[in-house]
C-alpha positions as a printed NumPy array, in Angstrom:
array([[ 49.908,  -1.237,  32.547],
       [ 49.216,   0.911,  28.961],
       [ 50.707,   4.245,  27.877],
       [ 50.987,   6.334,  31.074],
       [ 51.629,   6.55 ,  34.491],
       [ 48.63 ,   5.871,  37.062],
       [ 48.287,   6.818,  40.433],
       [ 46.246,   6.   ,  43.98 ],
       [ 44.546,   7.682,  46.47 ],
       [ 41.214,   9.102,  44.639],
       [ 38.946,  10.291,  47.541],
       [ 36.538,  13.084,  46.798],
       [ 33.642,  13.937,  44.642],
       [ 35.954,  17.568,  43.072],
       [ 34.355,  19.971,  40.243],
       [ 36.313,  20.061,  37.035],
       [ 37.276,  23.547,  37.424],
       [ 39.048,  23.014,  40.867],
       [ 41.406,  20.695,  38.865],
       [ 41.811,  22.197,  35.891],
       [ 44.884,  21.185,  32.987],
       [ 46.241,  24.094,  33.275],
       [ 45.518,  28.075,  32.399],
       [ 41.842,  29.42 ,  32.452],
       [ 39.677,  27.447,  34.923],
       [ 37.292,  24.943,  32.507],
       [ 33.387,  24.884,  31.736],
       [ 32.755,  23.378,  35.129],
       [ 33.31 ,  27.052,  36.831],
       [ 30.642,  28.453,  35.082],
       [ 26.816,  28.811,  36.464],
       [ 24.308,  26.044,  35.141],
       [ 27.454,  24.169,  34.081],
       [ 27.524,  20.269,  34.595],
       [ 30.615,  17.845,  35.199],
       [ 31.892,  17.301,  38.771],
       [ 34.131,  14.136,  38.524],
       [ 32.399,  11.136,  40.171],
       [ 34.038,  10.207,  43.7  ],
       [ 35.091,   6.612,  43.008],
       [ 38.518,   6.045,  41.367],
       [ 39.382,   6.777,  37.433],
       [ 41.636,   5.203,  35.442],
       [ 43.445,   7.674,  32.726],
       [ 44.993,   5.661,  29.608],
       [ 47.235,   7.415,  27.392],
       [ 50.092,   9.144,  26.657],
       [ 49.016,  12.479,  24.615],
       [ 47.905,  15.996,  25.559],
       [ 44.403,  15.198,  26.465],
       [ 45.758,  12.185,  28.507],
       [ 47.775,  14.31 ,  30.839],
       [ 45.159,  16.889,  31.04 ],
       [ 42.616,  14.33 ,  32.495],
       [ 45.221,  13.402,  34.794],
       [ 46.335,  16.799,  35.87 ],
       [ 42.968,  17.789,  36.319],
       [ 42.097,  14.632,  38.544],
       [ 45.04 ,  16.11 ,  40.819],
       [ 47.355,  12.82 ,  41.374],
       [ 43.916,  10.749,  41.526],
       [ 43.91 ,   8.637,  38.923],
       [ 44.13 ,   4.677,  39.524],
       [ 44.897,   1.707,  37.999],
       [ 42.555,   0.214,  35.142],
       [ 42.037,  -3.211,  37.603],
       [ 40.804,  -0.901,  40.225],
       [ 38.734,   2.17 ,  38.486],
       [ 35.653,   2.67 ,  38.578],
       [ 35.956,   4.257,  35.644],
       [ 38.816,   4.18 ,  32.812],
       [ 38.865,   7.178,  30.083],
       [ 40.97 ,   5.619,  27.214],
       [ 42.318,   8.768,  24.971],
       [ 43.953,   7.851,  21.655],
       [ 45.933,  10.974,  20.642],
       [ 45.908,   9.576,  17.009],
       [ 46.439,  12.623,  15.335],
       [ 49.048,  13.645,  17.831],
       [ 52.758,  14.304,  16.034],
       [ 54.831,  13.348,  19.66 ],
       [ 53.091,   9.929,  19.813],
       [ 53.887,   6.177,  19.131],
       [ 53.129,   4.597,  15.536],
       [ 49.212,   2.988,  15.101],
       [ 50.712,  -0.347,  16.155],
       [ 51.616,   0.913,  19.732],
       [ 48.609,   3.096,  20.384],
       [ 46.314,   0.029,  19.297],
       [ 48.628,  -2.175,  21.555],
       [ 47.953,   0.322,  24.35 ],
       [ 43.611,   0.058,  23.974],
       [ 44.013,  -3.873,  23.624],
       [ 46.397,  -4.732,  26.722],
       [ 43.631,  -2.17 ,  28.604],
       [ 40.737,  -4.266,  27.396],
       [ 42.692,  -7.558,  28.547],
       [ 43.407,  -6.072,  31.969],
       [ 39.647,  -5.584,  32.323],
       [ 38.516,  -8.834,  31.549],
       [ 41.305, -10.196,  33.456],
       [ 39.365,  -7.824,  36.689],
       [ 36.234,  -8.951,  36.073],
       [ 34.902,  -5.46 ,  36.605],
       [ 32.381,  -3.343,  34.489],
       [ 33.862,  -0.024,  34.609],
       [ 32.106,   3.162,  32.857],
       [ 34.59 ,   3.338,  29.666],
       [ 35.538,   6.445,  28.14 ],
       [ 37.147,   6.442,  24.737],
       [ 38.233,   9.714,  23.203],
       [ 37.659,   9.027,  19.635],
       [ 37.493,  12.279,  17.242],
       [ 34.694,  13.741,  14.778],
       [ 37.252,  13.136,  12.281],
       [ 35.71 ,   9.759,  12.544],
       [ 32.445,  10.75 ,  11.005],
       [ 34.86 ,  11.63 ,   7.754],
       [ 35.155,  15.172,   5.851],
       [ 33.435,  16.13 ,   2.863],
       [ 32.58 ,  19.194,   0.633],
       [ 29.009,  18.51 ,   0.918],
       [ 29.114,  17.299,   5.106],
       [ 26.219,  18.605,   6.674],
       [ 26.873,  19.363,  10.537],
       [ 27.17 ,  15.562,  12.026],
       [ 25.029,  14.977,  15.867],
       [ 25.683,  12.552,  18.467],
       [ 24.587,   9.397,  16.345],
       [ 25.69 ,   9.911,  12.784],
       [ 27.546,   7.159,  11.603],
       [ 31.59 ,   6.397,  11.356],
       [ 32.575,   7.38 ,   8.041],
       [ 34.132,   4.685,   5.624],
       [ 38.079,   3.766,   6.236],
       [ 40.16 ,   5.17 ,   3.56 ],
       [ 43.087,   2.285,   3.346],
       [ 45.913,   4.708,   3.69 ],
       [ 47.24 ,   4.767,   6.789],
       [ 45.188,   7.864,   8.01 ],
       [ 44.427,   9.626,  11.319],
       [ 40.781,   8.208,  10.042],
       [ 42.049,   4.519,   9.442],
       [ 43.539,   4.601,  13.055],
       [ 40.592,   6.447,  14.924],
       [ 38.369,   3.778,  13.387],
       [ 40.1  ,   0.64 ,  14.191],
       [ 40.462,   1.592,  18.044],
       [ 36.711,   2.537,  18.037],
       [ 36.251,  -1.121,  16.001],
       [ 38.208,  -2.421,  18.956],
       [ 36.31 ,  -0.981,  21.794],
       [ 33.002,  -1.585,  20.285],
       [ 33.399,  -5.123,  19.685],
       [ 34.525,  -5.598,  23.531],
       [ 31.033,  -6.162,  24.877],
       [ 31.608,  -3.57 ,  27.702],
       [ 28.581,  -2.68 ,  30.003],
       [ 28.633,   0.552,  30.025],
       [ 30.676,   2.393,  26.85 ],
       [ 31.231,   6.229,  25.684],
       [ 32.498,   7.31 ,  22.856],
       [ 33.27 ,  11.205,  23.066],
       [ 34.285,  12.761,  19.714],
       [ 35.531,  16.363,  19.775],
       [ 36.086,  18.673,  17.162],
       [ 39.902,  19.851,  16.334],
       [ 41.541,  20.187,  19.513],
       [ 43.68 ,  23.468,  20.411],
       [ 45.624,  24.245,  23.918],
       [ 49.049,  23.738,  25.225],
       [ 51.294,  21.378,  24.239],
       [ 48.683,  20.087,  21.321],
       [ 50.367,  19.362,  18.483],
       [ 48.717,  17.467,  15.188],
       [ 48.207,  17.434,  11.112],
       [ 45.129,  20.385,  11.83 ],
       [ 47.537,  23.124,  13.823],
       [ 50.847,  22.055,  11.832],
       [ 48.853,  23.18 ,   8.742],
       [ 48.164,  26.218,  10.499],
       [ 52.237,  26.9  ,  10.875],
       [ 52.584,  26.645,   6.942],
       [ 54.033,  29.416,   4.785],
       [ 50.742,  29.544,   3.652],
       [ 47.01 ,  28.362,   4.316],
       [ 46.458,  26.223,   1.917],
       [ 42.153,  26.112,   0.596],
       [ 40.702,  24.181,  -2.452],
       [ 39.492,  26.075,  -4.652],
       [ 36.003,  26.453,  -5.09 ],
       [ 35.145,  24.794,  -1.711],
       [ 33.92 ,  26.817,   1.333],
       [ 35.316,  25.038,   4.325],
       [ 33.929,  26.361,   8.117],
       [ 36.816,  25.314,  11.164],
       [ 34.978,  24.308,  14.37 ],
       [ 37.813,  23.558,  17.04 ],
       [ 37.983,  22.568,  20.995],
       [ 40.137,  23.482,  23.449],
       [ 41.517,  20.534,  25.757],
       [ 39.962,  22.462,  29.002],
       [ 36.935,  21.649,  27.248],
       [ 37.297,  18.497,  26.632],
       [ 38.134,  17.454,  29.977],
       [ 35.387,  19.076,  31.436],
       [ 33.092,  17.288,  28.491],
       [ 34.675,  13.74 ,  29.67 ],
       [ 33.522,  15.048,  33.496],
       [ 30.067,  15.425,  32.349],
       [ 29.904,  12.269,  30.222],
       [ 30.848,  10.762,  33.79 ],
       [ 28.869,  12.38 ,  35.566],
       [ 25.612,  12.301,  33.922],
       [ 26.128,   8.63 ,  32.561],
       [ 26.423,   9.531,  28.696],
       [ 26.29 ,   6.197,  27.093],
       [ 26.915,   5.72 ,  22.861],
       [ 28.7  ,   8.242,  21.115],
       [ 28.615,  11.587,  21.963],
       [ 30.083,  14.937,  19.654],
       [ 31.686,  17.687,  20.983],
       [ 32.702,  21.237,  19.732],
       [ 32.967,  25.04 ,  20.79 ],
       [ 29.145,  26.053,  20.444],
       [ 27.314,  29.253,  20.311],
       [ 25.284,  30.884,  23.695],
       [ 21.923,  29.115,  21.324],
       [ 23.906,  26.157,  20.834],
       [ 24.457,  26.163,  17.121],
       [ 27.992,  25.472,  16.564],
       [ 30.827,  27.976,  16.669],
       [ 32.728,  28.107,  13.73 ],
       [ 34.982,  30.32 ,  11.498],
       [ 35.167,  30.597,   7.687],
       [ 38.628,  30.566,   5.951],
       [ 39.228,  33.589,   5.402],
       [ 38.259,  34.673,   8.585],
       [ 40.97 ,  32.006,   9.919],
       [ 43.603,  33.056,   7.477],
       [ 43.227,  36.212,   9.501],
       [ 43.5  ,  35.193,  12.92 ],
       [ 46.487,  33.229,  12.004],
       [ 48.237,  36.148,  10.297],
       [ 48.671,  33.926,   6.768],
       [ 47.663,  34.271,   3.241],
       [ 45.82 ,  31.724,   1.521],
       [ 46.352,  29.679,  -1.482],
       [ 43.951,  27.795,  -3.513],
       [ 44.886,  24.956,  -5.085],
       [ 41.954,  22.631,  -7.486],
       [ 41.103,  19.839,  -5.351],
       [ 42.365,  17.203,  -7.536],
       [ 45.584,  19.043,  -7.962],
       [ 46.139,  19.176,  -4.038],
       [ 45.193,  14.962,  -3.645],
       [ 47.619,  14.065,  -6.313],
       [ 50.514,  16.514,  -4.682],
       [ 49.687,  14.545,  -1.458],
       [ 48.884,  11.29 ,  -2.421],
       [ 52.523,  11.27 ,  -4.743],
       [ 53.836,  12.557,  -1.5  ],
       [ 52.891,   9.931,   0.289],
       [ 53.951,   7.174,  -2.542],
       [ 57.583,   8.491,  -2.581],
       [ 57.766,   8.454,   1.584],
       [ 58.055,  12.328,   1.898],
       [ 54.708,  12.437,   4.089],
       [ 53.307,   9.889,   6.1  ],
       [ 50.022,   9.721,   4.461],
       [ 48.155,  11.621,   1.647],
       [ 44.712,  12.668,   0.708],
       [ 43.241,  11.234,   3.509],
       [ 44.453,  13.37 ,   5.76 ],
       [ 45.072,  16.641,   3.718],
       [ 41.212,  16.078,   3.497],
       [ 40.543,  17.363,   7.158],
       [ 42.25 ,  20.315,   6.783],
       [ 40.062,  21.339,   3.453],
       [ 36.617,  20.273,   4.176],
       [ 34.337,  20.834,   6.98 ],
       [ 33.95 ,  18.201,   9.852],
       [ 31.828,  20.498,  11.995],
       [ 29.71 ,  18.74 ,  14.644],
       [ 26.89 ,  19.139,  16.983],
       [ 27.051,  18.886,  20.624],
       [ 23.782,  18.428,  21.678],
       [ 23.511,  15.497,  24.186],
       [ 26.268,  17.513,  26.272],
       [ 24.423,  20.664,  26.004],
       [ 21.129,  19.145,  27.191],
       [ 23.198,  17.879,  29.853],
       [ 24.598,  21.151,  31.165],
       [ 27.872,  21.616,  29.714],
       [ 28.888,  24.744,  27.963],
       [ 32.558,  25.387,  26.882],
       [ 34.609,  28.26 ,  27.404],
       [ 36.82 ,  29.089,  24.792],
       [ 35.561,  30.324,  21.546],
       [ 36.659,  28.64 ,  17.533],
       [ 38.243,  31.87 ,  17.399],
       [ 40.038,  31.697,  21.183],
       [ 41.426,  28.466,  19.834],
       [ 42.338,  29.814,  16.203],
       [ 44.424,  32.546,  18.504],
       [ 45.859,  30.153,  20.696],
       [ 47.32 ,  28.378,  17.963],
       [ 48.646,  31.441,  16.469],
       [ 50.024,  33.038,  19.452],
       [ 52.134,  29.411,  20.112],
       [ 53.729,  29.081,  16.535],
       [ 57.799,  28.524,  16.85 ],
       [ 59.932,  30.786,  15.147],
       [ 60.966,  29.549,  12.176],
       [ 59.139,  27.741,   9.325],
       [ 56.912,  24.793,   9.143],
       [ 56.715,  23.172,   6.015],
       [ 54.686,  19.263,   6.166],
       [ 54.912,  17.839,   9.521],
       [ 58.646,  19.008,  10.569],
       [ 59.214,  22.852,  12.107],
       [ 62.542,  23.827,  10.504],
       [ 64.315,  26.851,  10.125],
       [ 63.242,  29.648,   7.189],
       [ 66.39 ,  28.097,   5.099],
       [ 65.972,  24.525,   5.789],
       [ 62.981,  23.783,   2.974],
       [ 63.775,  20.338,   2.247],
       [ 62.366,  19.058,   5.291],
       [ 58.859,  18.384,   4.252],
       [ 55.686,  16.282,   6.012],
       [ 52.218,  16.056,   6.964],
       [ 50.071,  16.343,   3.507],
       [ 48.417,  19.617,   4.393],
       [ 51.705,  21.851,   5.19 ],
       [ 53.437,  19.732,   2.157],
       [ 51.288,  20.361,  -0.423],
       [ 50.933,  24.177,   0.771],
       [ 54.798,  24.546,   0.473],
       [ 54.657,  23.199,  -3.198],
       [ 52.601,  25.138,  -4.875],
       [ 53.579,  27.779,  -2.893],
       [ 56.826,  27.266,  -4.38 ],
       [ 55.221,  26.369,  -7.994],
       [ 53.664,  30.066,  -7.718],
       [ 57.053,  32.024,  -6.799],
       [ 58.685,  29.718, -10.044],
       [ 56.328,  31.106, -12.391],
       [ 56.607,  34.582, -11.067],
       [ 60.113,  34.469, -11.849],
       [ 59.828,  33.476, -14.712]])
């Protein structure tokens, strides 16, 4: 079996809010909100926060892939606590092999990310049917997601949904983007206005239930929305205020150059490819889910407040959480560039 445990014993349809992933009730609790788990068995593949939240929502009702009427593949491509790229793709291939061997045609839901649509200064809000971006060849999260999606879409599955959530937040979520919000300062691109859109893991869980319950096939984007259905975004100055950070503005070319140099010297696992997602927009609509009755319970501001409230003691520089005196340990591109740029400013001030 691929990543994560499986359990048997699924017996009844369960509204998603009756078995949430912990904390507040999910969107299934709200009046008029779609999303009940199908009565048939569901298999969850993956070892990250999203996979664990889905298993919790199912209340112990997971089954093996070979016995499932629905298979959810959660690829934790941006989570620090998970294995290397090859391990994640091996898990996808193993799951597809199990489906072929079993001769079944379940509804397969691949949880990817809206990051697969790319990020840029001129990017519009992306809808469900937007085409994926081109790979950047740096081994970034984008490259990993594109490869996972390619494997699944080329497998000839009869019923496939690809769910692409915005930047995630929630208990245990630990990604390049959340670490970026733990840096000494919030890195911003000079002359670029970025909007942040987030999605709470509980709301992602209820979105998965809606996809299965309503039989939504193809690509489905999902992020926090306002009551009128428009994307719920927060500007970078407000983000800085919500997480209690001062901003540091660096020219785009300088930031990308720093990130790529740090990658070449082995300080960070990837460079400008990942940095783009903390400097530029990657906002999405949630049109198909909204039409199906789904509604999120948490706003982007709620998600940012949760990230700020769960920040560990000490300082995060790059991808490593370190004590305030251990400034030599650096990692992920955004926070590393922020730390490096801050050090340059301090040095100039001292001179």
